[in-house]
Residue, then its C-alpha position, 0 to 999 in steps of 0.5 A: m499500499h505504498d504506491n499509486t496503485l492503491s484502490s479508491w476503496k482502500r484510499f477512502w479508509e486510509r484517510g481515517g476520520w471519526w465519521k468513518a468510525l461512526i459509519v463502520v459501527l452503525v453498519y456493523y450494528g445493522l448487519y449484526q441485527l440482520a444476522a440475528l434475524v436470519v439466525f432466528w428464522v433458521f433456528g426458530g423452530l427448534d425447541l431450545a430451553a431458555g438459558s440452555a447451552l445450545g440456546i446461548f450459543i445460537g441465540t447470542g453467539l452465532p449472530i456475533l460470530i457472523g458479525g466477527v467474520i464480516l469484520v475480518v473480511f472488511a479488514w482483509s478488503i482494505g489490507w488492515l489485518r496485520e495493522l489491526f492485530g500487530r503491535q501498535a506503535i504508540r506507547g502507553r504509561g505505567w499507570m494504564w496497567v491499573a485498567i487491566a488489573v481492575v478488570l482481571l480482579t473483578n472477573i476473577l471475583r465473579f468467576a469465584a462466586i459462581d455455582y458451577a454445579r447448578a450451572g453445569a459444564a455445558v452452559v459454562l463452556s457455551w458462555m465461555l465460547t460466546g464470550l470469546l466471540i463477543g470479545f473478538a467482534e466488539e474489540v476488533l470493531t471499537r478498539g481496532f477499526v475505530v481507534n485506527l480510523m481516529r489515529k489515521a486522521g491525526h486525532p489526539e489520543i484523548a479523542v481516540a479514547l473517548v470516541s472509542a468508548a462512546l461508540f462502544a456504549v452506543l452499541h449497547g444503547g441499542n438494547f433499548l430498541g430490543g425492549q430493555n427498559a430505559p433505566a437499565t439501558l442508561l445504566q448499561v450505557g454508563y458501564t460500557f462507556f467506562f469499560g470501553l475506556l479501560m479496554y482502550l487503556a489495556y490496548r494502548v499500554t500493551g500495544l496488542l489488540i488480543v489483550a483487550i479481546l481476551l479481557h473482554a472475552s472473560t468479562d461477559p461470561s463472568i457477569f452473566l454466569q454470576v448473575t444467573y448462578p450466584s454461589g451465595g455468601p459474602l464473596a458473591a456480594v462482593a463480586g456483585f459490585g464489579n460493575v461499580i468498581v469498573i465505573i469508578t476506576g474508569i472515572v478516575l483513570l479518565i481524569v488521570l488520562i486528561a491530566s497526564g497529557g491525553r493529547d498525545r498523538a499516535f503514529a497516525r497515518p502510517a502511510l504518510l510517515k512512510g512517504d506514500p505519495a498516493l496519500a500525500g496531501q490528503s485529509 
């Protein structure tokens, strides 16, 4: 991608921009909803018990698997597979490791407060697989594509962090359209915004998208399993505060990010930095 043969399709995305990030998220959300409808149409006749292992994978995991495949194909079509999954050039700071530590701690607490005998091995494994699909698709979308598009446009990192977290929250705000009540949706949007911020910090401090994917992949199963199959006792009560801990940590680290120089610019527009004449002078 360093010569004049760069296609107009690839050239369009290489210029980056926040509005292109928004387009990618909205199109993904639409295709994901379409995939969910197709899955329901194909498998709707099956008698799947609510919360069963197969029901979890088909109802929740399969549409996200389709969405993940679409994202990979999109990344391949514009030549971004290595760019998204390789080590990032911009460096993080030591305090950003707090984001990883807090998410790991809250997830471990929730996993330790699950009644595994009541849940059953099949349900646990189904949620773990579904969680991996969720972590992959949502992180590739919001920490992969959104962050890359923002950086290519030369936006400061505070903007990259906020837009990535905000679009991640917007995705979950769509649950209101699916029948979730307004208070629960608002709470979920607030939580996902700050969780998204922690995922950005995890991505930035390690430079690897796979870290954010795996952290995210362990979060959703721990939440759903602990809520549905709590073990009871003091540990379960403590684990129940996991989301609150994430929100508080996100608020604190956002303040630290701003105060410590959140206007850092990434090594944005890598083709320009390498002297690609096809992109020179474009914005």
